[in-house]
DOGUFI-517170 format. One record per residue (C-alpha): residue number from 1; residue in one letter; x, y, z. Coordinates in pm, 1 decimal. Layout:
DOGUFI-517170
{NUM, "a", {X, Y, Z}}
...
//
This chain:
DOGUFI-517170
{1, "m", {-1486.8, -271.1, 552.9}}
{2, "t", {-1228.1, -142.2, 311.6}}
{3, "a", {-966.1, 128.8, 334.5}}
{4, "a", {-878.9, 373.8, 57.3}}
{5, "l", {-515.0, 329.9, -41.9}}
{6, "k", {-467.2, 568.5, -330.6}}
{7, "t", {-649.5, 744.0, -611.5}}
{8, "l", {-519.3, 677.3, -961.5}}
{9, "h", {-565.2, 940.1, -1230.9}}
{10, "p", {-553.2, 765.7, -1570.1}}
{11, "a", {-480.7, 988.7, -1867.9}}
{12, "g", {-798.1, 900.0, -2053.2}}
{13, "g", {-1055.2, 853.3, -1782.3}}
{14, "d", {-1204.2, 929.1, -1446.6}}
{15, "p", {-1006.1, 890.4, -1123.4}}
{16, "v", {-1011.8, 538.5, -977.3}}
{17, "e", {-986.7, 477.5, -604.3}}
{18, "v", {-775.0, 175.9, -503.0}}
{19, "r", {-920.0, 6.5, -194.6}}
{20, "a", {-838.7, -303.9, 11.2}}
{21, "c", {-990.9, -475.8, 311.3}}
{22, "e", {-853.3, -340.9, 638.8}}
{23, "d", {-710.6, -679.1, 742.9}}
{24, "c", {-535.1, -705.3, 406.3}}
{25, "v", {-379.2, -362.1, 452.9}}
{26, "l", {-239.7, -469.4, 791.9}}
{27, "e", {-98.6, -790.0, 640.0}}
{28, "l", {57.1, -600.7, 348.4}}
{29, "e", {217.6, -347.1, 581.5}}
{30, "a", {358.8, -625.9, 800.4}}
{31, "a", {506.2, -794.9, 492.1}}
{32, "r", {659.0, -466.1, 374.3}}
{33, "e", {808.8, -404.0, 718.2}}
{34, "e", {961.1, -753.4, 722.3}}
{35, "l", {1103.2, -709.5, 371.3}}
{36, "a", {1255.4, -374.0, 462.7}}
{37, "a", {1423.6, -531.0, 766.5}}
{38, "r", {1565.6, -815.5, 555.4}}
{39, "l", {1697.1, -567.8, 296.6}}
{40, "g", {1838.9, -336.7, 562.3}}
{41, "e", {1617.0, -53.7, 439.5}}
{42, "e", {1408.6, 191.2, 635.2}}
{43, "y", {1042.5, 98.8, 655.2}}
{44, "e", {797.9, 381.0, 586.2}}
{45, "p", {436.2, 288.0, 662.4}}
{46, "g", {148.6, 405.5, 448.8}}
{47, "r", {312.6, 385.4, 105.3}}
{48, "l", {217.2, 169.3, -186.6}}
{49, "g", {494.8, -47.7, -322.4}}
{50, "l", {814.0, -183.8, -174.5}}
{51, "p", {971.3, -55.6, 146.6}}
//
């Protein structure tokens, strides 16, 4: 199964849904949480990008 992460709205086209496997999402969130801790930043789950 996959999870919807975000919908992109390109200027010249139809919306595109960004999806990832559920296990991958959990791994990405764990990596973001670890990076935030190392950088001394607050971790906010459920965002795309860095902590």
